[in-house]
C-alpha positions as CSV (number, residue, x, y, z in Angstrom):
1,M,-42.6,-38.7,71.8
2,K,-41.3,-35.2,71.4
3,A,-42.6,-32.7,74.0
4,G,-45.0,-30.1,72.8
5,L,-46.0,-31.9,69.5
6,P,-49.4,-33.5,68.9
7,P,-49.2,-37.4,68.8
8,E,-49.7,-37.5,65.0
9,R,-46.8,-35.1,64.4
10,A,-44.6,-36.8,66.9
11,A,-45.3,-40.2,65.2
12,A,-44.4,-38.7,61.8
13,D,-41.2,-37.2,63.1
14,S,-40.2,-40.6,64.6
15,G,-40.4,-42.4,61.2
16,A,-43.5,-44.4,62.2
17,P,-46.2,-44.8,59.5
18,P,-49.0,-42.2,59.5
19,P,-52.3,-43.1,61.2
20,E,-54.8,-45.2,59.2
21,G,-56.8,-43.3,56.7
22,V,-54.2,-40.5,56.4
23,F,-51.9,-40.0,53.4
24,T,-49.2,-37.5,52.7
25,T,-48.3,-35.9,49.4
26,T,-46.9,-32.7,48.0
27,L,-48.8,-29.7,46.8
28,D,-47.3,-30.1,43.3
29,K,-48.4,-33.7,43.0
30,M,-51.9,-32.8,44.2
31,V,-52.2,-30.0,41.6
32,R,-51.0,-32.3,38.8
33,W,-53.6,-34.9,39.8
34,A,-56.3,-32.3,39.8
35,R,-55.3,-30.9,36.4
36,A,-55.2,-34.3,34.9
37,G,-58.6,-35.2,36.2
38,S,-60.3,-32.0,35.1
39,L,-59.4,-31.2,31.5
40,W,-61.7,-28.7,29.7
41,P,-61.5,-29.5,26.0
42,L,-62.0,-26.9,23.2
43,P,-62.9,-28.7,20.0
44,F,-61.6,-27.2,16.8
45,G,-63.4,-29.4,14.4
46,T,-63.2,-28.9,10.6
47,A,-64.0,-32.2,9.0
48,C,-65.1,-35.8,9.7
49,C,-62.9,-36.2,12.8
50,A,-65.2,-33.7,14.5
51,I,-68.0,-36.2,14.1
52,E,-65.9,-38.8,15.9
53,F,-65.3,-36.3,18.7
54,M,-69.1,-35.8,19.0
55,S,-69.5,-39.5,19.5
56,V,-66.8,-39.5,22.3
57,V,-68.9,-37.0,24.3
58,S,-72.1,-38.9,23.8
59,S,-73.5,-41.5,26.2
60,H,-72.0,-44.5,24.5
61,Y,-68.4,-43.5,25.2
62,D,-69.0,-40.9,27.9
63,L,-65.8,-38.9,28.1
64,A,-67.1,-37.7,31.5
65,R,-65.7,-40.8,33.0
66,F,-62.2,-39.6,32.1
67,G,-62.5,-36.1,33.6
68,A,-62.8,-34.2,30.3
69,E,-66.6,-33.7,30.0
70,V,-66.7,-29.9,30.3
71,V,-66.5,-29.1,26.6
72,R,-66.0,-25.3,26.2
73,F,-66.4,-23.3,23.1
74,S,-64.5,-20.4,24.5
75,P,-60.7,-20.5,24.5
76,R,-60.6,-18.5,27.7
77,Q,-62.4,-21.3,29.5
78,S,-60.3,-24.2,28.1
79,D,-57.0,-25.8,28.7
80,M,-57.0,-28.6,26.1
81,M,-57.6,-28.0,22.4
82,I,-58.6,-30.9,20.2
83,V,-57.9,-30.1,16.5
84,A,-60.0,-32.5,14.6
85,G,-59.8,-32.4,10.8
86,T,-58.2,-30.6,7.9
87,V,-56.7,-27.2,8.6
88,V,-56.0,-25.0,5.5
89,D,-53.5,-22.1,5.4
90,K,-56.3,-19.5,5.8
91,Q,-57.3,-21.1,9.1
92,A,-53.8,-21.2,10.5
93,P,-53.9,-17.6,12.0
94,I,-57.3,-18.3,13.5
95,L,-56.0,-21.6,15.1
96,K,-53.0,-19.8,16.5
97,L,-55.1,-16.9,17.9
98,I,-57.5,-19.3,19.6
99,Y,-54.6,-21.2,21.0
100,E,-52.9,-18.1,22.3
101,Q,-56.2,-17.1,24.1
102,M,-56.4,-20.4,26.0
103,C,-55.7,-20.7,29.7
104,A,-52.2,-21.7,30.8
105,P,-51.0,-24.4,31.2
106,K,-52.5,-25.7,27.9
107,W,-52.3,-28.8,25.9
108,V,-53.1,-29.7,22.2
109,I,-54.3,-33.0,20.8
110,S,-54.0,-33.4,17.0
111,M,-56.8,-35.7,16.0
112,G,-56.6,-37.6,12.7
113,V,-54.1,-37.7,9.9
114,C,-55.3,-34.4,8.3
115,A,-54.5,-32.4,11.4
116,S,-51.3,-34.4,12.1
117,S,-49.7,-34.5,8.6
118,G,-52.1,-33.1,6.0
119,G,-53.6,-36.5,5.3
120,F,-54.1,-37.3,1.7
121,Y,-54.2,-33.6,0.8
122,R,-50.8,-32.9,-0.7
123,A,-51.9,-29.4,-1.9
124,Y,-50.4,-26.0,-1.4
125,H,-53.4,-24.7,0.6
126,V,-53.5,-27.5,3.2
127,M,-51.2,-27.4,6.3
128,Q,-49.0,-30.4,6.4
129,G,-49.5,-30.7,10.2
130,I,-50.8,-28.2,12.8
131,D,-47.5,-28.3,14.6
132,E,-46.4,-25.7,12.1
133,V,-48.4,-23.1,14.1
134,V,-49.2,-24.6,17.5
135,P,-47.2,-27.1,19.6
136,V,-48.9,-30.6,19.8
137,D,-48.7,-32.8,22.9
138,V,-50.5,-35.9,21.6
139,Y,-51.2,-37.2,18.1
140,V,-54.2,-39.5,17.3
141,P,-53.7,-41.6,14.2
142,G,-56.5,-42.6,11.9
143,C,-58.7,-41.4,9.1
144,P,-61.0,-40.8,10.9
145,P,-59.6,-42.0,14.2
146,T,-61.9,-44.1,16.4
147,P,-63.5,-42.7,19.5
148,E,-61.4,-45.2,21.5
149,G,-58.3,-43.7,19.9
150,L,-59.2,-40.2,21.2
151,I,-60.0,-41.6,24.6
152,Y,-56.6,-43.3,24.7
153,A,-54.9,-40.0,23.7
154,I,-56.7,-38.1,26.5
155,M,-55.6,-40.8,28.9
156,K,-52.0,-40.5,27.7
157,L,-52.2,-36.8,28.1
158,Q,-53.4,-37.2,31.6
159,E,-50.5,-39.6,32.4
160,K,-48.2,-36.9,31.0
161,I,-49.7,-34.2,33.2
162,E,-49.7,-36.4,36.3
163,S,-46.0,-37.4,35.8
164,G,-45.0,-33.7,35.7
165,Q,-43.8,-33.7,32.1
166,P,-44.1,-30.2,30.7
167,S,-46.5,-29.4,27.9
168,H,-45.0,-28.2,24.7
169,W,-46.4,-24.8,25.5
170,Q,-44.3,-24.8,28.7
171,V,-41.2,-25.8,26.9
172,E,-41.7,-23.1,24.3
173,A,-42.3,-20.5,27.0
174,E,-39.1,-21.4,28.8
175,R,-37.1,-21.3,25.6
176,R,-38.5,-17.9,24.7
177,A,-37.7,-16.6,28.3
178,A,-34.2,-18.0,28.0
179,S,-33.6,-16.3,24.7
180,D,-35.0,-13.0,26.0
181,R,-32.5,-13.2,28.9
182,A,-29.5,-14.0,26.7
183,P,-27.2,-11.1,26.0
184,Q,-27.6,-9.6,22.6
185,P,-24.6,-9.1,20.4
186,V,-23.3,-5.6,20.1
187,G,-24.2,-4.0,16.7
188,A,-26.9,-6.5,15.9
């Protein structure tokens, strides 16, 4: 045992396992675990997919078991947006504004084929996927998707957060920062 160190620290320095009931981790892993287990969703529901979202937060499916029960209707109190339903071109600036007002880091789930790819609306006024205006982290297929599908998507997002994969927002922010630092050509 090293002189001057408490017995627990001396045991840790010697390579011995920590005492029973004690675990070690890094601050980064602990923050990722806490973020994954406490997502605050902001629903952006425009069509029938929003009804399926309502069933997910009801007692039958109980989204609270998965750490996403605190549904917020203010972007400044949310970190996960669930876009559920058809988004038309007139709504795109509103969707983008709400997304920009969300807390960072932030994640987006595109729920249903209308939000993901325009669905069966092949018209000029319907967005053919919300990824045209906001970065999407997880897509939920279906018309409308089942509540189990949305729960699965939230679980996949939690796995992504815990593993340390950056959200698409973080990737875009890093790309913008790198382009801002890049030297500008003379005379441009």
